[in-house]
N, C-alpha and C positions, 0 to 999 in steps of 0.2 A: 503493500499500500504506499509505503513512504517513496519507493521508486517511482511509482506512478504520478505520485504528488509532486515530486523533484522534477519529473520530466515535464509536466505540465506547466510548472513555475517556470523552468528553464525555457520551454517553448515560447510562454508568454513574454518573458523577458527579451527573448531575441526577436521576436516580432516588433515589441515596443521599441527596441534599440534601432532596428532597421527602419520603422517609419520615422523616428527622430532624426536619424543621421543619414537618411536618403538625401543624396545630392540633388535631385530633381524629381518631379512628380511622376506617379506611377504611369500614367498615361504615356509620357515621353518615353519612360523606359521601355513600356511596351512596343512602343512604335519602332524605336531602334532595334529591339530584338527581332520583330518581324521583318525589318529591312534587313538584317544581317542573315536571316534565315532565307529570305528570298535570294540574297547574294551568294550565299553557299549552294542552294539549289540549282542556281543558273552556273555556277562554277562546276558543279559535279555533272551537269549535263554535258558539258564541253569536255569531259575527259576523254582521252584517247580510248579507242576500244581495247588496247591490249592492257593498259592500266585496269580498265574495268574488269576484263577478263581475269588477270593476275588476283584482284582482290576478291573477286567470286571464288577462284580456285583456293585461295588462303582461307576463306571464311569457311569453306567446305571442308578443307582439311582440318580447321580447328574444331569444327563441329565433330567430325570422326574421331579425333584424338579424345575429346571430351567423352564422348559416348564409350570408346573403348576403355578410357581410364576409368570410368564410373563403373563399368561392368566388372573390370578386373577388381576395383577396391570392393564392390559388392560380394564378389566371390570370396575375396580373401576374408572379408568381415564374417561371411557366413560360416567359413571353415573356422575361424578362431572362436566364434561363438559357440560353434557346436564341439569345440575341444579337438578339432583335427588339426594337422599340420602338414 
């Protein structure tokens, strides 16, 4: 209970500090973020196809490694849990 109360108090203080110390109004910040998002989207659309293909391959390989590692760790955990080695 104390943890949750501390978490809520910390969150409230963080929000208050952000509102007090913000250098510009929220509307201006949101507009800047939207503009930067549009710029990044436009830039990513102009990436050469080879870079896009390499990024897709890297993402695919990362997912494969994650899946394989997850399965291996799950298998090891099951063996250890059951007392086998």
